[in-house]
C-alpha positions in Angstrom: -58.5 23.1 2.0 -57.6 21.0 -1.0 -53.7 20.1 -2.2 -53.1 20.8 -6.2 -50.0 18.9 -8.4 -47.8 21.4 -10.4 -45.3 20.3 -12.9 -42.2 22.1 -12.7 -39.2 21.8 -15.5 -36.6 21.6 -12.5 -34.8 18.4 -11.8 -35.4 16.9 -8.8 -34.4 14.6 -6.2 -35.3 13.0 -3.3 -31.4 11.2 -2.3 -29.7 14.8 -1.9 -27.3 13.3 0.9 -26.1 10.4 -1.3 -23.1 12.6 -2.3 -22.0 12.3 2.0 -21.9 9.1 1.7 -19.9 8.8 -1.3 -17.2 11.1 0.4 -16.9 8.5 3.2 -16.5 5.9 0.3 -13.8 8.0 -2.1 -11.9 9.0 1.6 -11.6 5.0 2.1 -10.3 4.4 -1.1 -12.7 1.2 -1.1 -13.0 1.6 -4.7 -9.1 1.4 -5.7 -8.1 -0.9 -3.1 -11.2 -3.6 -4.8 -10.8 -3.1 -7.9 -7.9 -5.5 -8.0 -10.0 -8.1 -6.8 -13.0 -7.8 -9.4 -14.2 -10.4 -12.3 -12.4 -8.3 -15.7 -14.7 -7.1 -18.4 -14.5 -9.0 -21.4 -14.5 -6.4 -23.5 -13.2 -2.8 -22.8 -16.3 -0.9 -23.6 -18.8 0.4 -21.0 -19.0 1.0 -17.3 -15.8 -0.8 -14.9 -16.0 -3.1 -12.8 -15.3 -0.2 -10.2 -18.3 1.7 -11.6 -20.0 -1.7 -11.4 -19.1 -2.2 -7.5 -19.4 1.5 -6.9 -23.2 1.5 -8.0 -24.1 -1.5 -6.1 -22.6 -0.2 -2.4 -24.4 3.2 -3.5 -28.1 1.5 -4.0 -27.9 -0.8 -1.0 -27.1 2.3 0.8 -30.3 4.8 -0.5 -32.2 1.6 0.3 -32.1 -0.9 -2.9 -32.8 -4.2 -2.3 -32.9 -5.6 -5.9 -31.0 -5.5 -8.6 -34.2 -4.2 -10.0 -33.7 -1.7 -7.6 -30.7 -0.7 -9.3 -32.2 -0.5 -12.5 -34.8 1.7 -11.3 -32.2 4.3 -10.1 -31.5 5.3 -13.5 -34.8 7.5 -13.4 -33.4 9.4 -10.5 -31.0 12.1 -11.4 -29.0 12.6 -7.9 -28.2 8.8 -8.1 -27.2 9.1 -11.8 -25.4 12.4 -10.9 -22.9 10.8 -8.3 -22.7 7.0 -9.9 -22.5 8.7 -13.2 -23.8 5.0 -15.2 -26.3 2.4 -14.5 -26.5 -0.7 -16.2 -29.5 -2.7 -16.4 -30.3 -5.3 -13.8 -29.0 -8.3 -16.2 -25.6 -6.2 -16.6 -25.0 -6.4 -12.7 -25.8 -10.1 -12.2 -23.2 -11.0 -14.9 -20.6 -8.7 -12.8 -21.5 -11.3 -9.4 -21.6 -14.7 -11.6 -18.0 -13.5 -12.6 -16.7 -14.0 -9.4 -14.4 -17.1 -8.5 -13.8 -18.4 -4.9 -10.8 -16.3 -4.7 -11.7 -12.8 -5.5 -14.5 -13.9 -3.2 -11.9 -14.7 -0.1 -10.2 -11.4 -1.4 -12.6 -9.4 -1.0 -13.2 -10.3 2.7 -10.0 -9.4 3.3 -10.5 -6.0 2.1 -13.5 -5.8 4.0 -11.4 -6.3 7.1 -8.7 -3.7 6.3 -11.3 -0.7 5.4 -13.5 -1.6 8.3 -10.5 -0.9 10.4 -9.8 2.0 8.7 -13.2 3.6 8.8 -13.5 2.7 12.8 -10.1 4.5 13.2 -11.3 7.8 11.4 -14.1 7.5 13.6 -11.9 7.8 16.8 -13.7 4.4 18.1 -11.9 2.6 21.1 -7.7 1.9 19.9 -7.1 -0.4 22.6 -10.0 -2.9 22.9 -11.8 -5.0 19.9 -14.7 -7.3 21.3 -15.2 -9.5 18.0 -18.6 -11.3 18.1 -19.0 -14.4 15.3 -22.3 -15.8 14.4 -24.3 -18.0 11.6 -27.8 -16.6 10.3 -30.1 -18.9 8.4 -31.7 -17.1 5.0 -35.0 -18.3 4.1 -35.4 -19.1 0.5 -38.6 -20.1 -1.3 -37.1 -21.3 -4.7 -35.8 -24.9 -5.6 -33.1 -24.2 -8.0 -30.9 -21.8 -6.2 -27.2 -23.1 -5.8 -26.3 -24.3 -2.0 -30.5 -24.5 -0.8 -31.1 -26.7 1.9 -32.7 -27.0 5.3 -30.9 -26.3 9.0 -30.9 -27.9 12.0 -34.3 -26.3 12.8 -36.0 -27.2 9.1 -35.7 -24.0 7.5 -34.9 -23.8 3.7 -32.4 -21.2 2.9 -29.2 -20.4 2.8 -26.6 -20.0 5.7 -24.3 -17.4 5.9 -21.1 -16.5 8.4 -20.3 -12.8 9.6 -18.2 -11.2 12.5 -18.9 -8.0 13.6 -17.1 -6.0 16.1 -18.6 -4.2 19.4 -19.3 -1.1 17.1 -21.2 -2.9 14.7 -18.8 -2.9 12.0 -18.7 -5.9 9.9 -15.2 -8.2 9.2 -16.4 -11.1 7.1 -19.3 -12.1 5.4 -19.5 -15.5 3.7 -22.9 -17.0 2.0 -23.3 -20.9 2.3 -25.2 -23.9 2.1 -28.1 -23.9 3.5 -26.6 -27.1 5.7 -23.5 -26.2 6.8 -22.7 -26.3 10.0 -22.5 -23.3 12.1 -19.2 -23.0 12.7 -17.9 -24.4 8.9 -14.8 -21.8 7.6 -14.6 -20.2 10.9 -11.2 -20.5 11.0 -10.4 -19.3 8.0 -12.2 -16.0 8.8 -11.2 -15.6 12.1 -7.2 -16.3 11.4 -7.1 -13.4 8.4 -8.9 -11.2 11.5 -6.4 -11.9 14.4 -3.6 -11.1 12.2 -4.8 -7.7 11.6 -5.6 -6.3 14.9 -2.8 -7.3 16.8 -2.5 -3.9 17.0 -4.8 -3.4 20.0 -4.0 -4.3 23.8 -7.4 -6.1 24.5 -8.8 -8.5 22.0 -12.2 -10.7 22.8 -13.8 -13.1 20.9 -17.3 -14.2 21.9 -19.1 -17.1 19.9 -22.0 -19.2 21.2 -21.6 -23.3 21.4 -21.4 -23.8 17.7 -17.7 -22.4 17.8 -16.9 -24.4 21.2 -14.4 -26.4 20.1 -10.4 -27.3 20.2 -9.3 -25.5 16.8 -10.9 -22.5 17.9 -9.5 -22.3 21.1 -6.0 -23.2 20.3 -6.3 -20.6 17.5 -6.9 -17.8 19.6 -4.5 -18.4 22.6 -1.7 -18.9 19.7 -2.9 -14.9 18.7 -3.0 -14.2 22.4 -7.2 -13.4 22.2 -9.6 -13.5 25.1 -12.5 -15.8 24.1 -15.8 -16.1 26.5 -17.5 -18.9 24.8 -20.6 -21.1 25.3 -20.3 -24.9 26.4 -21.9 -27.4 24.8 -24.5 -29.8 26.9 -22.3 -33.1 26.9 -18.8 -30.4 27.6 -21.5 -29.2 30.8 -22.2 -32.5 31.8 -18.3 -33.5 32.5 -17.3 -30.0 33.9 -20.6 -30.9 36.8 -19.2 -34.2 38.5 -16.2 -31.9 39.4 -18.1 -28.9 41.1 -17.4 -29.0 44.9 -19.9 -26.0 46.1 -22.0 -23.5 44.1 -22.5 -19.4 45.1 -25.7 -18.0 45.2 -25.3 -14.3 42.6 -26.6 -11.2 44.4 -25.7 -9.4 41.1 -27.0 -11.7 38.2 -30.1 -13.5 37.1 -31.0 -16.5 35.2 -31.5 -14.9 31.5 -35.4 -15.1 32.7 -35.2 -13.9 35.6 -35.3 -16.7 38.1 -32.5 -16.5 40.7 -29.6 -18.2 40.6 -26.2 -20.1 41.8 -23.0 -20.2 39.7 -19.6 -22.4 40.3 -16.7 -22.5 39.0 -14.3 -25.6 37.9 -12.3 -26.3 34.9 -12.6 -28.4 31.9 -10.2 -30.1 29.7 -10.1 -33.0 26.9 -8.1 -35.5 25.7 -7.3 -33.4 22.4 -6.9 -30.0 24.3 -4.1 -30.2 27.0 -5.1 -26.5 28.5 -6.9 -26.6 31.6 -9.7 -23.6 30.9 -12.1 -21.7 33.1 -15.7 -22.9 33.0 -18.6 -21.2 34.8 -21.8 -23.0 35.6 -24.8 -21.0 36.0 -28.0 -22.8 36.9 -31.3 -21.7 38.6 -33.9 -23.9 39.9 -37.3 -25.6 38.4 -39.6 -28.3 39.7 -40.6 -31.0 37.3 -44.0 -32.9 37.9 -44.0 -36.5 37.3 -46.7 -38.4 37.0 -46.4 -41.6 39.1 -49.5 -44.2 39.2 -52.0 -41.2 38.9 -50.0 -39.8 41.8 -48.0 -36.3 40.9 -44.7 -35.6 42.2 -42.4 -33.0 42.1 -39.3 -33.2 41.9 -36.8 -30.3 42.0 -34.3 -30.1 39.4 -31.8 -27.4 37.6 -31.7 -25.3 33.8 -28.0 -24.6 33.5 -26.3 -22.2 30.9 -22.5 -22.6 30.9 -19.1 -21.1 29.6 -15.2 -21.2 29.0 -13.0 -18.7 28.6 -9.2 -18.4 28.9 -10.2 -15.0 30.8 -8.3 -14.8 34.3 -10.2 -14.4 37.2 -7.8 -11.5 38.1 -9.2 -9.5 34.9 -13.2 -10.2 35.0 -14.9 -12.5 37.7 -17.3 -15.2 36.9 -20.3 -12.6 37.5 -18.4 -10.0 35.3 -17.7 -12.7 32.3 -21.6 -14.0 32.4 -22.2 -10.4 31.8 -19.4 -9.9 29.1 -20.8 -12.8 26.8 -24.6 -11.7 27.3 -23.5 -8.5 25.6 -23.1 -10.7 22.5 -26.2 -10.8 21.7 -26.1 -7.0 20.3 -24.5 -9.0 17.2 -28.1 -10.3 16.6 -29.3 -6.8 15.9 -26.5 -6.4 13.6 -28.0 -9.6 12.1 -31.0 -8.5 12.0 -29.6 -4.6 10.4 -28.5 -6.9 6.9 -31.5 -8.5 6.9 -34.2 -5.8 7.3 -31.8 -2.5 6.8 -30.3 -3.7 3.5 -32.6 -6.7 2.6 -30.3 -9.9 2.8 -33.2 -12.0 3.6 -33.3 -12.7 -0.5 -30.6 -13.3 -2.7 -31.1 -12.0 -6.6 -28.6 -15.0 -7.9 -29.0 -18.8 -8.7 -25.4 -19.2 -7.9 -23.9 -20.0 -4.9 -20.5 -17.5 -5.8 -22.4 -14.3 -7.4 -24.4 -14.8 -3.7 -21.2 -14.3 -2.0 -20.3 -11.7 -3.6 -24.1 -9.7 -3.6 -23.5 -10.7 0.8 -20.3 -8.7 1.1 -21.0 -5.9 -1.3 -23.8 -5.1 1.1 -21.1 -5.7 4.1 -19.2 -2.6 2.7 -22.5 -0.6 2.1 -23.8 -1.8 6.2 -20.4 -0.6 7.5 -20.8 2.7 5.5 -24.1 3.3 7.2 -22.0 2.2 10.1 -19.3 4.9 9.8 -21.9 7.9 9.1 -24.2 6.6 12.3 -20.7 7.0 14.2 -20.4 10.6 12.7 -23.9 11.6 13.6 -23.5 10.4 17.0 -20.8 8.2 19.1 -23.3 7.7 22.3 -26.5 6.0 20.3 -25.6 5.2 16.9 -29.1 5.3 14.5 -29.6 1.6 12.2 -29.9 2.2 8.5 -33.5 3.1 8.6 -33.2 6.4 10.0 -29.9 6.7 8.9 -31.1 7.1 5.4 -33.9 9.6 6.8 -31.4 12.1 8.3 -28.7 12.1 6.0 -29.6 10.4 2.7 -33.5 11.1 2.2 -32.7 14.8 1.6 -34.7 16.2 -1.3 -32.5 18.7 -3.6 -32.7 20.7 -7.0 -29.9 18.5 -9.3 -28.4 21.5 -10.9 -26.3 21.0 -13.9 -23.8 23.6 -14.8 -20.4 24.1 -17.0 -18.2 23.8 -13.7 -20.0 20.9 -12.1 -23.1 19.7 -10.8 -25.2 21.4 -7.9 -27.4 19.7 -5.3 -29.2 23.2 -4.2 -31.6 22.1 -0.4 -33.2 24.4 1.8 -31.9 26.3 4.6 -32.1 23.6 7.1 -30.9 20.6 5.1 -27.9 23.0 3.7 -26.4 23.5 7.0 -26.8 19.4 8.0 -24.8 19.1 4.7 -22.2 20.3 5.3 -21.6 19.4 8.7 -21.0 16.4 7.8 -19.1 17.0 5.0 -17.0 19.0 7.4 -17.1 16.4 10.6 -15.8 13.7 7.0 -13.2 15.6 6.1 -11.9 16.2 10.0 -12.1 12.1 10.4 -9.5 11.6 7.4 -7.6 15.0 8.0 -3.6 14.1 7.8 -2.0 15.7 10.3 0.9 18.3 8.9 4.5 17.7 10.4 6.1 20.2 12.7 9.7 20.8 12.2 11.9 21.9 14.6 
């Protein structure tokens, strides 16, 4: 049968679940906590700095991918009722360009505090925190953007440094020049995070070989942080000289499925006076060499190696390797930022403006993680599924003298009320009992 279209005078919106995300933003007091570190208005009129920040965060949550998308959201009555006012894209660009280096640093510090508070509200592990630090390239196609450069793989763009915990919460977001070495700036960010996670009994750091240096290991030791870091090739070669025995692993395979052997030794340098456990894994391979027209097959090995201060009594060699391999989950969170919040691209020519844009996206990412853990703790959805299930709820927007009403279908109404009640329960202040 043919489907016909008819008009209605009712005001409709496809993002009726946005007030749920806004509720989390209010419960965490994000706007109040970050407002002192936002650029001040040149003229005291129009929307405030906090209003602009809130609008940009909520734009990321509904799926906005650029500054123009924020401006276009002014035509959505539901979004407009939540944020009160939407400015032009140019205004948000000016807002981003107003950030200085100190404000960006303070925003990152607040990102840590609010991520820990959100994690606590979701009743996630209070005893253990596992941090994964990594950098990634954001490929750009322009030439005039400040900070553009080629990375080690000859990709043209900007680089970013991020830190995530085992639940996907982000604790640091720093957009950098594209040719920045992977570990540059890591000491400052790890120091800020380590100072704030002293309450956890078990604290771990996982990192790839780009972060394998004495400064990071000393920082971890000074804060009593257990770490598993991949060894660089030149470091591994010095360790191989001290290996006395190899044992075939019955539980583990090499990353490509081959049988492997494991050895343990210790690593020490002239500058780093602590003997750390070095774990080396190798898998056999056959190399064919052509000598005088004759093919000779020579047995050789592929190696992977790690350095750790985790004691053998806490984790065996195989357990350390399995523990480190879970670091790959951080790649999913980086991919979520790029695909779910479109941080493949940055909107401004000024590097500091893009730094601020990246941190605002990180706040939105953490709110989406909060929504995901409110929905289900055993298998948390990423942004696309969260938007489909929680945010993109069709509603009729009704304005009355007493306030705003979002009217939705029966099954959507039950879902919205359920999430609102769950969020209220998460931030419920326990009552004091007096004897």
